[in-house]
N, C-alpha and C positions, 0 to 999 in steps of 0.2 A: 502494500497500498505508497510506503513512504516513496520508493523507487518514484511512482504514478502524478506522487503528487509534487516528486522534484523533478521531474519532466513536464508536466502542463505548466509548473515557477518559468520553466526553462524554456518553451516553447511558447513563453509567455499566451497560453489558451485557454487561463481562467479566470471567467467562467466555463468552462467545457460540459454538452451533450458529449456521456458519460456511454458507450456502446459495451457490456458487454455478455458473453454467451458461455453457459454452460457453469463448470467450479469458478469460476471468472465472476458470476452474480454474483459471489460472498464476497470477492474480491472491494466489486463498487457496491455495496453495502454497503461494508467496511470506513470504503473513503466519507462517503457522501453522509457518515454518521459523524466521522469524526474532522471530514475537514469539509464540513456544506459549502463552506466560502467557495471551493473547487471548484461545487458541480451545478452545473445549468439544469439538468434533466438528468433521470438515469431512464435507460435499456436499457432493458435486461433478458434477452434470447435462449427461452428456453434453459429458465438457473431455475434453481432449486434452493430454497432458505429452509428443507427439513433433508439434507443428504444425508440420510444416514436410513437402518433398516426398521424398519420395514418398507418405509418409501418406496428408497429407494436401493439400489445398490452402488454402493459410493466409491469401490476402486475397484477399477480391471486391473488385474493383474496382465501385466505386457514386460512379466520379467522373461517369459519363454518364447520371444522376441529375438528373429532372428538378427544379428550385426550386421553380416555383409550375406546376402547373395551373389551369384555365378551372374545372374543378368533381371530386368526388370520380370519379367515375366516366374521366373523361381520365386523373386519377391514376391509378386503378388500371390501366388502358393502356398506359399508358408503364411502370408496372413490371411488368405482367407481360407484355409483347412485349420485360425484356430477360431474360430464359430466367433467374429467379435462384430458388434451391433453395424459396422459399418464400416468393410475397408478404407473408404473413401477419406478418409482424417489421415488414418497413416501413408497411405499411397500419393495422398498432395503432399506429402516431404522428402517421398521416393528421390533421392540423391547417385550420383555415377563418382565415385573412389578409386581410384588407385587400388584399390585393393577388393574392389566391387560394388553392389547395388545394395542402400539401404538408407537411414532415415534421417535426415536430417535433427530429429527430435533426438534427447538424449534418456536411453529408458527408464536410467534412475530417477532421473532429476522431474519424470511426470510423474511417478509411483512418488515421492517425496512428497510433489504437488497434491497429487492424491489424494494423502495422507493427511494434510495438512489443515485440507479444506473437508474434507470430510467430518460430519455433526451437524447441532440446530444450530442456523443462524438466525430463524427470528428474534431473538433481542434485535441486533443490529438490523433486523430488516425494518423492526418497529421503531425503533430510533433515531432511524435516516429519514425520516420525517423531515421534511420541509424542502428540499426540490424536486418535480416532479416526476411518478418514476410511469415508464409504463414497460408490461409486461408483452412476451408476446413467449405463445408459444404452441409447438407443432402438436399436432396432429394426433399422429402419433407417435409423440415421445415416451422414451422411457423412461427420463429423468423428473420433469412438468410431470407430476398424477392429476388429474382430472380432478381430484377433490384437493389439492397443496396450491395449485392454479387461482381459483377465486378466494381461496383462506388469502393468499397475498395480495391481491387485489384487493379487497376488502377491511384483511383488519388497518392496512399503512391508507391512513389520509392519502387524497391527492393524487391514487394513481388508481390503472390502467392497464384492463385488461380483454388482451386480441388474440384470437385464436387461427393460423393460418393452416387449410386445408391442407389436405393430402401430402402433410412433409413430417416425414423423421425428424430426431431431435434436432440432425445438418442443416437444419430449416433453408438457410442459404445460400445452401447447391440444390437446396429441393427444388427451392422457389426463388432465384436468384431476383425476379423482377419485382414478385411480389413483399420476398423481406428487402428490398431496396424501396419499396414505396411506404412499406410501414416504417423504415429508422426514420427515412425524410419525415414522415406524417409523425411522426414520432418526436421527432428534433427542435422543432417549430417549439416559439413559444406557448401556443394556444393549444401540446400536441394533438391528440387525434380523436381531440371532442365532436371533430367537426366532419368527421367520414367513419364511414362504415361498408368496408367491401363486401358483395354477396357471400354467406356461406362464413364469415368471423363474427365472435365473441366479442365484449365488449361492457368491461363494466368500470364504474369511478364511483372512487368512495370522494366525501369532501375535504381541506383540508383542515388539520386544526395544529393549533403548537405543537411545536419536538416537546418531546417529553423529557424534564428534568433528571431523568435517570444518568448516572455515573455512563458511562462507554465501555462497551464491549470490549473484553481485554483479546488485547489481535495478540494471531498467532503467526510462527514466521511460514510464509511461502516462497518458494524462488518459484522465476516466472520462466518459462521453456521456448518464452517467446523467443 
């Protein structure tokens, strides 16, 4: 979180509309909670703040992924053989090195990040009230459940929920145009209250004053990007 705050300062982008996806939704919530002056709006794409069993499977074990393969086809076959929820996420980072094909991501770092962001971040989500939040859910998400999504929208002031139909967790690759439109609308000052696309659901809770409770303790997170 401190790295994100420092980057916003360095680029002179504060306050900024902060877009997060998956487990980075917890980091965005912590940023809005602890540094609200840096956040103009939150756009949270298919992220849950209840990232623990039985709500979700918080950690995807990737320790058995090959470090190198002789070809891109062999790397793809190895990934697909391990029953990933979506192979695109890994294959998008496929990279050819002198010793073969591998990933730009570091598997050990990604495992550390997943462990750090497993848990219930409901308190941080509620205490981040101040900047408006726009929650985007994929219809076929394996992470943000049909029960958790409306809870997040209803529990936090000035928060909307919009569902993108026929999309899985990686909704930005399943529906690039729809995702771009939803993010563009969410990033404006008025937010998505002015629009509703066919087949989407939208909820909004009125804004109230932020909580005066002490901030949620921050667990260290190492970025893999």
